[in-house]
C-alpha positions as CSV (number, residue, x, y, z in Angstrom):
1,X,22.5,7.8,26.0
2,X,22.1,4.8,23.7
3,X,18.6,3.6,23.3
4,X,17.7,0.0,24.0
5,X,17.5,-2.0,20.8
6,X,13.9,-2.3,19.6
7,X,12.4,-5.8,19.6
8,X,11.3,-7.6,16.5
9,X,9.6,-6.5,14.2
10,X,10.3,-2.9,15.2
11,X,14.1,-3.3,14.8
12,X,13.5,-4.5,11.2
13,X,11.2,-1.5,10.5
14,X,13.7,1.0,12.1
15,X,16.6,-0.4,10.0
16,X,14.5,0.2,6.9
17,X,13.6,3.8,7.7
18,X,16.7,5.4,6.3
19,X,16.0,3.8,3.0
20,X,12.7,5.7,2.5
21,X,14.0,7.5,-0.7
22,X,14.6,4.2,-2.4
23,X,11.2,2.9,-1.3
24,X,9.5,6.1,-2.7
25,X,11.3,5.6,-6.0
26,X,10.2,2.0,-6.2
27,X,6.6,3.1,-5.5
28,X,6.7,5.7,-8.2
29,X,8.1,3.2,-10.7
30,X,5.2,0.8,-9.9
31,X,2.6,3.5,-10.4
32,X,4.2,4.7,-13.7
33,X,4.5,1.1,-14.9
34,X,0.8,0.6,-14.1
35,X,-0.1,3.6,-16.2
36,X,2.1,2.4,-19.0
37,X,0.4,-1.1,-19.0
38,X,-3.0,0.6,-19.1
39,X,-2.1,3.0,-21.9
40,X,-0.6,0.2,-24.0
41,X,-1.7,-3.4,-23.3
42,X,-5.2,-2.6,-21.9
43,X,-6.1,0.1,-24.5
44,X,-4.8,-2.2,-27.3
45,X,-6.9,-5.1,-26.1
46,X,-10.0,-3.0,-25.7
47,X,-9.5,-1.5,-29.2
48,X,-9.2,-4.9,-30.7
49,X,-12.3,-6.2,-28.9
50,X,-14.4,-3.2,-29.9
51,X,-13.2,-3.1,-33.5
52,X,-16.4,-4.8,-34.8
53,X,-20.1,-4.9,-34.2
54,X,-21.5,-6.4,-31.0
55,X,-23.0,-9.4,-32.8
56,X,-19.7,-10.3,-34.3
57,X,-17.8,-9.9,-31.0
58,X,-20.3,-12.0,-29.0
59,X,-20.4,-14.7,-31.6
60,X,-16.6,-15.1,-31.7
61,X,-15.6,-18.6,-30.6
62,X,-13.2,-19.4,-27.7
63,X,-9.6,-18.9,-28.7
64,X,-10.5,-16.3,-31.4
65,X,-8.9,-12.9,-31.6
66,X,-12.0,-11.3,-30.1
67,X,-12.1,-13.8,-27.3
68,X,-8.4,-13.4,-26.6
69,X,-8.7,-9.6,-26.6
70,X,-11.6,-9.8,-24.1
71,X,-9.6,-12.1,-21.9
72,X,-6.5,-9.8,-22.0
73,X,-8.6,-6.8,-21.1
74,X,-10.3,-8.4,-18.1
75,X,-7.1,-10.0,-16.8
76,X,-5.3,-6.6,-16.8
77,X,-8.2,-5.0,-15.1
78,X,-8.0,-7.7,-12.4
79,X,-4.4,-7.3,-11.3
80,X,-3.1,-3.9,-12.5
81,X,-5.2,-1.9,-10.0
82,X,-3.9,-4.0,-7.2
83,X,-0.4,-3.5,-8.5
84,X,-0.9,0.3,-8.7
85,X,-2.1,0.5,-5.1
86,X,1.0,-1.3,-3.9
87,X,3.0,1.4,-5.6
88,X,0.8,4.1,-3.9
89,X,1.2,2.2,-0.6
90,X,5.0,2.2,-0.9
91,X,4.9,5.9,-1.5
92,X,2.9,6.4,1.7
93,X,5.2,4.1,3.6
94,X,8.1,6.2,2.5
95,X,6.4,9.2,3.9
96,X,5.8,7.4,7.2
97,X,9.4,6.2,7.3
98,X,10.7,9.7,6.6
99,X,8.6,11.1,9.5
100,X,9.9,8.3,11.7
101,X,13.5,9.2,10.8
102,X,12.8,12.8,11.7
103,X,11.3,11.8,15.1
104,X,14.3,9.5,15.8
105,X,16.7,12.4,14.9
106,X,14.8,14.8,17.2
107,X,15.0,12.3,20.1
108,X,18.8,12.0,19.6
109,X,19.0,15.8,19.6
110,X,17.1,15.8,22.8
111,X,19.6,13.3,24.3
112,X,22.5,15.5,23.2
113,X,20.9,18.6,24.7
114,X,20.2,16.8,27.9
115,X,23.9,15.6,28.1
116,X,25.0,19.3,28.4
117,X,22.8,19.9,31.4
118,X,24.3,19.5,34.8
119,X,23.5,16.0,36.2
120,X,21.6,17.4,39.2
121,X,19.3,19.4,36.9
122,X,19.2,17.0,34.0
123,X,15.6,15.8,33.3
124,X,15.0,12.1,32.7
125,X,14.6,11.1,29.1
126,X,11.0,10.1,28.6
127,X,10.4,6.6,27.3
128,X,9.7,6.0,23.6
129,X,6.0,6.9,23.2
130,X,3.7,3.9,22.5
131,X,2.4,5.8,19.5
132,X,5.8,5.1,17.8
133,X,5.2,1.4,17.9
134,X,1.6,1.8,16.8
135,X,2.5,3.9,13.8
136,X,5.2,1.5,12.8
137,X,2.7,-1.5,13.0
138,X,0.0,0.5,11.2
139,X,2.3,1.3,8.3
140,X,3.5,-2.3,8.1
141,X,0.0,-3.6,8.3
142,X,-1.2,-1.3,5.5
143,X,1.5,-2.5,3.1
144,X,0.9,-6.1,3.9
145,X,-2.8,-5.7,3.2
146,X,-2.1,-4.1,-0.2
147,X,0.3,-6.9,-1.0
148,X,-2.3,-9.5,0.0
149,X,-4.8,-7.8,-2.4
150,X,-2.1,-7.9,-5.1
151,X,-1.6,-11.7,-4.5
152,X,-5.4,-12.2,-4.7
153,X,-5.6,-10.2,-8.0
154,X,-2.8,-12.2,-9.5
155,X,-4.4,-15.5,-8.5
156,X,-7.7,-14.4,-10.0
157,X,-6.0,-13.1,-13.2
158,X,-4.3,-16.4,-13.7
159,X,-7.3,-18.6,-12.8
160,X,-11.0,-17.9,-12.9
161,X,-11.0,-14.6,-15.0
162,X,-9.3,-16.0,-18.1
163,X,-11.1,-19.3,-17.7
164,X,-14.5,-17.6,-17.8
165,X,-14.0,-15.0,-20.5
166,X,-12.3,-17.4,-22.9
167,X,-15.7,-18.5,-24.2
168,X,-18.1,-17.4,-26.9
169,X,-20.4,-14.9,-25.3
170,X,-23.5,-15.7,-27.4
171,X,-23.0,-19.4,-27.7
172,X,-21.6,-20.3,-24.2
173,X,-21.7,-17.5,-21.6
174,X,-25.2,-16.1,-22.2
175,X,-27.0,-19.5,-22.3
176,X,-25.2,-20.9,-19.2
177,X,-27.6,-22.8,-17.1
178,X,-28.1,-22.7,-13.3
179,X,-25.6,-24.9,-11.5
180,X,-23.1,-24.8,-14.4
181,X,-19.5,-24.1,-13.9
182,X,-19.7,-21.0,-16.0
183,X,-22.2,-19.4,-13.7
184,X,-20.1,-20.4,-10.7
185,X,-17.2,-18.6,-12.3
186,X,-19.4,-15.6,-13.2
187,X,-20.3,-15.4,-9.5
188,X,-16.6,-15.1,-8.6
189,X,-15.8,-12.7,-11.4
190,X,-18.7,-10.4,-10.6
191,X,-18.2,-10.4,-6.8
192,X,-14.5,-10.1,-6.1
193,X,-14.3,-6.4,-6.7
194,X,-17.0,-5.9,-4.0
195,X,-14.6,-7.1,-1.3
196,X,-11.2,-6.6,-2.9
197,X,-11.6,-2.9,-3.4
198,X,-12.7,-2.2,0.2
199,X,-9.7,-4.4,1.3
200,X,-7.4,-2.0,-0.5
201,X,-9.0,1.0,1.2
202,X,-8.4,-0.7,4.6
203,X,-4.8,-0.9,3.7
204,X,-4.6,2.7,2.7
205,X,-6.4,3.7,5.9
206,X,-3.7,1.9,7.9
207,X,-1.0,3.8,6.0
208,X,-2.7,7.2,6.5
209,X,-3.2,6.5,10.2
210,X,0.5,5.7,10.5
211,X,1.4,9.0,8.9
212,X,-0.9,10.9,11.3
213,X,0.5,9.1,14.3
214,X,4.1,9.8,13.2
215,X,3.2,13.5,13.0
216,X,1.8,13.5,16.5
217,X,5.1,11.8,17.7
218,X,7.1,14.6,16.1
219,X,4.9,17.3,17.6
220,X,5.1,15.7,21.1
221,X,8.9,15.5,20.8
222,X,9.2,19.1,19.9
223,X,7.0,20.2,22.7
224,X,9.0,18.2,25.2
225,X,12.2,19.7,24.1
226,X,10.7,23.2,24.1
227,X,9.5,22.7,27.6
228,X,13.0,21.6,28.7
229,X,14.6,24.7,27.1
230,X,12.0,26.9,28.8
231,X,12.9,25.4,32.2
232,X,16.6,26.0,31.6
233,X,16.0,29.6,30.5
234,X,13.8,30.2,33.5
235,X,16.8,29.8,35.8
236,X,16.9,26.2,36.8
237,X,20.2,25.8,34.9
238,X,21.7,29.0,36.2
């Protein structure tokens, strides 16, 4: 009754499924840490930047306290949302893994039940549904997309974002001329959210699709076992 070992990468996914409580805890910790960073570092940077009049803030030179506070605020706003979505993604992955563990346990129960049926009446065990592999791949793909978004956010937060905002707004940023490096950086800073946010949503869509498919696998397994019990009760096993 032993199942054939799943091929790579499904064997890796199935070996991780029993660890879904630990993955859920890590996801919650990431989300809570993101909230903590926003409530402390981000709020402090914004409070420091907006502590004086607009003219004073915009006239502050590169490297000044106002410029550094502006840099800190934009850097945090660049990578922390990506970090938070990784935590949410791990929480959803934990749900998918828990459902996968339930489906796997139900299949084993069906094998045990079938082993008590006389050989001449024993129904053949159905193959593992293709939806199992699809939901596993969907879950893995969703987490990988969220991690890719985090990597992009970290690269931006350590590159173009601080490089652009560490300038005097009035003296350097506002007078920047066409073709200048500052305007090229502004184009990146202004546009990355337009594609990075939808990328995160694609990752979340993969995760929710995986959860939905896992539920359909559980429902299908329960229906198959119920049908087998009905057949036995109907006299085929008498």
